[in-house]
N, C-alpha and C positions, 0 to 999 in steps of 0.2 A: 504494500500500500504506500502511496505517496505520503511522505511525512507531513506535508503542509496542507493536506486535503481538509476541506471544511465541508463535510457531507450535509450539514443542515443549513448551510448558507445559500441564499439565492440573492443575486444582485437586484438593485432597484429596477434596472432595465428588464431583467427577466421577469420580475413580478409585474411590471407594467405590461409587457407583452402577453403574459399569461392572462391577466385581467382583460386586456383588449380582445383576445381571442375568445374569452368566455362571454363577453358582452356582445361581440359581433362575430358569430360563427360563420357568416357568409364572407368574411374578409379574405380568407385564404383562397376561396374559389375566385373572387374578384382579382386577386393577385395573379393567379394562374391564367386567367383570361388576358390580363395585361401583358404577361410574359409571352403568351402565345402570339400576340399581335406583333411583337418586336423581335423575339428570339427564336421561336419555334417555327420558323418558316423554311421552306425548301431553298436550296442554293441554286442559283442560275449558273449553269455550266458555261454558257457563252460569256457571261460577265466575268466569271473567274478566269477564263482563258484570256480574255482581253486584258484584264488587270495584270496577269502574269507576263504577258507579252510586252506590256508597256512599262515594266519595271526597269528602272535605271540602276546600273551597278554603282555601289558606293565606293568612294575613294578609299585608299588604304588609311589615310589619316584624315578624319572627317573635318577637322577645324583648319586645315591648311588650305589657303586660297590658291587657285591655279594662277601661275605666273605667266 
């Protein structure tokens, strides 16, 4: 067991989140819907190929200006 463990301690933030989830049980479903709008989408293969083709190689030393 970890010597500094505090098994009966819950932070104020954890208590707040637990209370919020108890008061608003639909909150997690709304969060999942919001995530689906932005992150859980399919990837466009053509866009990815174009972005890869347009990539510019980085200089060996980034901060050196070209003379």
